[in-house]
N, C-alpha and C positions, 0 to 999 in steps of 0.2 A: 493097499498093496495088491498087485495083480501078479499071480503066479503064471508064468509063461516060459516058453523056450526062447533062447536067443534068436532063432530064426523067425519065430512068430512075432517077437518084439520088433525086429528089424523090418519085417514086412509091413506091420501096422505103422511104425514110425516113419517109414518112407512116404506114406500119405499124410499122416497126422502132423508130422513135423516138417518133412521135406517139402511137401506140396504147399503147405500154408506159408512157410518161409519164402519159397520161390515166388508165389503169387504176391505176397506182401512186398517183397523187395522189388518186384517188377513194377507194382503200383507206386512204390516209393520213388523209383527212378523216373516215373512219368510226371511226378509232382511239379509244382504244387497241385494238389487235388482240390476240386471245387468245394466250397463250403457255403456258398450263398443258396444254391439250389441243391437239395439233397433228399435222400429217402432213408428209411430206417435200415434197409439192407446195405446201402452205401455207407452209412455211419458205422455199421459193423465192420465193413471192409477197411474203413479208415482207422478203426481201433486196431485191427490186425497190423496195419502199416505202422502205427505208432509203437506197437509192441516190438517191432524188429528194426525200426528206423535207425537206431543208434548202435546196432550190433556191429562189432568189429568185422571187417571184410572176411576174415577167416571162418566165421560162424557158418555162413551159408555154404562156403566151400567145404567145410568139414561135414556138414549134414549131407550134402549132395555127393561127396566123394567117398566118405567112410562107410556109408550104408550100401551094401551090395544090391539092394532092391530099389534104391532111389532113382537110378537111371531109367529103369523100366516104367516106374510111375510117372516120371517126368516126360518120357517119350510118349506114353499113352495120353497124358494130358495135352501135350503139344499137338499130337495128331488130332485129338478131338477139337481143339481150338482151331486148327487149320481147316478141319471139316466144316466147322461152323462159319469160319471166314468165307470159305468157298460157297457155302449155302446161302449166305446173306450178302455177298459182294454184289455191287451194282454191275449189271452187264456192261461190257465194253463195246 
């Protein structure tokens, strides 16, 4: 048991639950994921995908919309991914 406040719980859950479900569901939608060539870290990502693959559609929606801190974590993550994309995109 962890003793915490509702706000502290929601702040951590926005990352721990919200971000992991978001990433796993995004990877799930990219599927099928490769299984012939893989790495230990990719296998762990695939495990995360398997954990949420059969969630009803409302689960991710509830996690992302019911937690008041989820949108901030999601926006920060997407901004960081966008920055990485710009940093490594091939010049046009």
